[in-house]
N, C-alpha and C positions, 0 to 999 in steps of 0.2 A: 345128336339124335333128333332134336326138335327143329321145326322150321323157324327161320329168323323172324318171320312175320308175327310169331306169337311170343316174342321175347319182351313182354311188357314188364315194367316194374310192378311187383305184386305185394310189396311191403305196405301195410296199412299206414295211412298218414296220421298225424297227431290227432286230428279231429275224430277220426274213426276209432282210434285207440281210446280217447277220452269218453266217447259215447258208450263204448263197450264197458269201460270201467263203471260209469254211472248206472248202466242197466244191470250190471252184476251186483251193484250195491242196492238195487231196488229203488233208486231215486226217481222221482217224477220228472219227466222231460216234456216240455212244450216245444214240439218240433214245428217251427214256422216254415220249414221247407217241405212239409208233407204235401204231396200232390196225388196220392192214391185215393180216389173217391171212395173206395170201399173201407177206408180207415178214418174218414172225416165225419162220420155221423149223419150222412144224408139218408133220408127216408126212401126206401126202395119198395117196389111192389114185387117182393121176392116170389110169391106164389105164381105170378104171371111169368116172370123170367124163367123159373124152373119148369113150368108147364110147357113153355115153348120148346124146351129141349126134349120133351117127351113126344114130339110130333112123330107119328109113325113113318112119315116120308124119310126120316133119318135112317131107317132100316134098309133103304135101297141105295145101291152104289151105282151112280151114273157118271163115270169119269169123263171129264172134259178138260182139256189143257187150260182153258181160260177160266174155268170154274163153273159152277152150277148156273144154268141160264137164268133161272128165276131170280137168283141173287144179283146177277149182272144187270138184269132188267130193272131191279130195284135201285141199283146204283145209277143207272141211266135216268130214272125218274127223279132221283135226288138232284142231279145236275139240271134236269128239265125245270125244276123249281127255281133254279138260278138263271133261267132263260139261256142255258147252254145246251146246244144240240149234241148229245152224246148217244151213240148207238151201242147196244150191248157187245157187238163184236170189237169195239175199241177198248173194252174193259178186260183186265186180267186180275183175278183174285189171288191174293197171297195171304199167308198167315200173319204177316206183320209188315210195316213199312221198311223195317230193316231187311227183310227178305226181298222186298220190292227193289230196294237200292241194289242189292246183290244181283238181281236179274238184270237191272239196267246197266250196272257197271260191266257185267259180263257181255251184255249186248253191244256196248259202245266202245269198250277200251281193251287194249292188250296190256300185258304186264309192263309197267314203267310209264304208261301214258298218264296224262294229268287231267284232273277235274278241278275246276275253279269253285271254291266254297267261300261263303261269306264269313267275315270276322267283324264283330263278335257273332258267335253262334254256339250251338251246344257241341260237346266234345265227342259225341257218338260217331261223327263222321271220321274222326281219326282212326277208330277201330275198324269201321267198315272199309275205309280206303286201304288200310294195311292188309286186311283179310282178302282183299281182291287185288293185291299187288299194284295199287295205284299210288301215284304221287298227288297229294292234295296241295293245291296252290291257293292261298288265301287272297281274297280281294276285300278291301275295307268298306265298311259302312261309316258315314260321317254324319255329324249332327249339325243341322242348320234349321232351327225352328221345327225340328223333327228329323228322324233318322231317314237317310236315303243312301243309295248306292253311289260310291265314288266311281262314276262311269269311266273317267279317264284312267284311273288306276287299274280298273278291271281290264280295259283294252290293252294297257301296257303289260299286264300280267299274261294275257293271252299271247301277245307277241313274244314275250320273254321265254316261253317254253318251246319255241321254235317248232311249231307244227305238231307237238305231242298232246295239245289240249283236245279233249273229246267232248266235254260238256260243261255247262255252267249250272251250278246248283243254287237255288234260291229257296228261302223259307218264308212262307206267306200265311200268317204273319211270322216275323222272325222271332226266334227264341234266343236271347232274352229281351230284345228291344221292343217287341210288340209292334213293329212297324210293318205296314203292308206295302206291296209294290204299287206304284202309280202307273197310269197308262203311258205316260212319257217314258218312264224307265223301261217298261216292257217293250215299247217300240224300239228303244235303243238296244236292248238286249237281243231282240229278234234280228235286228240288222247285223249286230255283231256275230250272231250265230250263223246267219246266212253267209256273211263275208268269209268266215273262217271254217265253215263246215262243222259247226258244233251243234249239239242238241241242248235243249233246255229241260232241266229237271226241277219241277216246282213241288215243294213239300207243303201241302195245305192242311195238315192234320188239325190245326187249331183255327182254321178259317171261320168256323161257325161261332167263334167266341168274340167277335168284334163288338165293342161297346156301342158304336154308332156307325151309321152309314156315311160314306164320303163319296162325292161325285167323281173324283179322279181315281178312286181306288179300283184296281182290277177285281171284278167279282170272283172270277175263277180263271185258271189257265186251261181248263179242260176243253175249251173250244178254240184254242189258239191254233191258227193254221199257217202263219207266215214263217214259222220255223218248226222243225221237228221237236215236239214237246211231250213230256211225260209228267202227268199230274198224279201226285200221291195223296191218299187220304185213307181213312179207316174207321170202322165201326167203334172201336174201343175208345177213341178220342171223341168222336161226334156224339156218342151216346153216353159218355162218361162211364163206360163199362170195360175197364182194362182187362178183365178176365175173359172177355169175349174177343178172341184174337182173330180179326178179319180185317184185311186191308186190301187196297187195290191200286192198280196203275191204269190211268186213262191215257191212251196214246192218241195224239193228234198231230196235224201238220200237213205239209204239201203231199199230195196224193202219191207221188212216186216214192218218196222216202217213207211215208206212212205204210204203204203196202209192204215194203221190205222189212220194216220194223215189226209189223204184226206177224209176218211169217216166221221171223227169227225168234221173236218172243214166244210164239206158240211152241217151238221146239224146246226152248229153255223150260217153260212151264210144264210141258209134257214130261220132261225128264224128272221133275220133282213131284208133281201131283200132290201138293202139300196141304191143300185146303180140305177140311172135312165136311161131310154132308150137313150136320146140324147148322 
């Protein structure tokens, strides 16, 4: 009766079972993996946050497939502060980066096609790939005085899927290594994308949390034009407000491919119209 894509193992692992037992016993637990800012005791200006939700403009419905223009203009200004020229028409708002990935996977790939994903990275990609009927092909990061992409292994993985690769996904900075993409790596990735007809998907949700600047680090992929590129980020991570679900896609690249991508993304976004006015 059910789709094969949802046949995940759902039995709780031993750690989950043990946590459940401890909580049922009322035992105090110091969770060093807690990453939810609303549970970490940070001071918030709650009155200001709640007052913003009472804005009377939220009573008006002005549907736009790409999202409210004033919000997209704010996203463009955010990238302007990074000296990246982004126009509001390049921006598509989504409720989450997970939804943004689904938009892009639907845009770029047919069932059974492949997307190259970094390893190590976080396991969410496995679920997003399965839900969109894609094959995820890992490419390795290796450590030599810092984490970097194994470019030879990546190129070999692209060739191995025999024309079924549709995109290379990168996380900037990577989770869990914390490594950023260098200009040299981006130049190599862009060349690989051009040679094999691939798009580049850059997940930058933690970009604002760099501890220090670095001359060779790519500031953002949002103004990349040598290959068709989709840059993902969102308010919940940038502002440490996970309950405020707003993310976006910035599309950039060669003008001919970019024009086609914008037209097709608009149809996908218009089908869902998922982002709310507040």
